[in-house]
N, C-alpha and C positions, 0 to 999 in steps of 0.2 A: 547567560541563559538562566532564566528564573524558573523554568519548568512549572509554571502555573502557581508558584508560591509568591506571595507579596514581598515587597522589600521589607516590610515590618516583620514578616516571618523570618527571613534570612538574617535580619539584624539581631535576632535572638541567638545567633551562633555562639556557643559557649567559648569558642576560641576566636575572637575577633581581631586581636592585635596582630597585624602583619609581621611585626618584629619579634613576636614570641611564639616560636614553633612549639606546638605541644608534642610531648613524647607520644609514640605510637600507642602506648598503653594508658595514657592520661585519662580517657573516659572511664576506665575501670576503677579509678580512684575518685574521680570528680563527680560521677553521676550517682544518684540514689541506687540502691541495690538492684531493683528490678530492671531498669534500663541498662545498668552496668552489666548485668548478667546477659541481657540480649546482645549488647555490643560485643561482649566476650564471645558469645556463641556464634554470631555472624562473622566476626573477625577470624576466629579459629576455623570455622567452616570454609571460609574463602581461602585462607592460607593453606588448608589441607588439599586444595585442588591442585592437580599437576600443573606446574609452571607458573602459578599465580604469585605475584610479588605485590608488596604493599609500599606505598609512598605517602607520607603525610605532606600535603602540598597546599600552599596558599593559592587559592583559585581567584583571587581578586573579589571585587564587589559584584554581585551580592553574596556569593557562596562563602567567602572567607576561607578558613582552614577546612580541609576535607581529607578523608582517607581514601586514596586512589588505589584501585586494584587493577592489575593488568596481566596479560600474557604476552611476554615480549614487549613490544611497543604498542600493542593493541589493548584498548581499555575495556575492562570488564564492568566496573561500576565505581561509584563514589559513595562513601558513608558520610553522613552529616550528623553533627551533634548540635542540636538547637534546643536551648533551654535544658530541660531534663528529658528530652526525647531523642531518639535516633531515627534516621530515615536513610533511604538510598536513592540514588539516581542511576539509571542504567540506560544504555542506548541499544537500539535494535536497527540493524540494516534491514532493507527489504527482504533479503535472502534469509536473514535470521528470523524475521517475523513469519515468513512462510514456513520455515522449519518448526518454529514454535507452535504454529497452528496445526501441525501434524502430530504433535505430542498428545498422549492420551488425555490428560485433564490437568489444566492449570489451577492452582489455588485461586479462589475467588478474588482475593486482594491483588494478586499478581495480574490476573486477567483484567481487572478493572484498571490497574495502573497502565497496562499496555493499551487498553481501549481509549484511555484518556490522555495518552502521551501526545506530545507536540512534535510534529514532523518539521524538521529544518533541514533542507537539502536532502542528502541521501540517508539520513537517520531519523529515527523517532526517539525523542527524549522522554523517558518515563520516570515518574517519582512515586515512591512507595514508603508510607510510614511503617516502621517496624515496631508497632505498638504492643505486640504480644508474641509469644513463642511460635504460634501458628503462622504468623506473618514471616517470621525469621525462617522457619522451616520451608515454607512455600518459596520464599526468595532464594534460599540456598539450592533448592531443586532447579530453579531456573538458571542460577549462576553456574551450576555444574554443567548443564547443557551448553550454555554460552561459552564457558571456558574450553570445553571440548571443541566447539566450532572454531573458536579463535586459534586454537592450537593446530588445527588442520592447515596444512600448507596449501596455498592456492594452487589450482591446477597450473602446471607448467605450460607456458606459452611457447609454441615452437617458433624458432627463429625463421623468418621468411627465407625461402630458398633464393639464393642469389642467382640471378640469370646472367651467366657470363656472356660476354660479347664474343668470346673466342678469338682465335687468331686468324690470320688470312688463310691458313690451311684448313680452318674449320674444325680442328680436333680439340679445341679448348685448352691445349697445353702450351 
């Protein structure tokens, strides 16, 4: 899934070697001060959300190494370090998009990422550059809501009632 970015864009991933897993904190040392600060802020903000865990994962071509955040086995988002920039990819199910539409006001960058997202099957894939602190803060507001939604247990489905055939006496015992 390229999420609207070119192969040339993704080839700029700072961590392209599939055999060399970067440390979870590597961008804090490897990026210039401003993007490192934004990476630290978004990472800290995501990990502060209830139930969110982080995995540094090689995602194959074209994404290469990405920081994956999830609630249980459900994915919240991925952070990408491309050249000296950071960005995020997040998905929205139709139900999440509906809920998002009922929130008071989305940050402009986030609203644009959602509007420009690519639907594949049951989800919309959205990409957002985290080019300034405002974008980070807007994304973290969205991530807080999505993490809450992911943590909700799906409505329990009732088991179908078994219709016994009964016995010859008709009392079902």
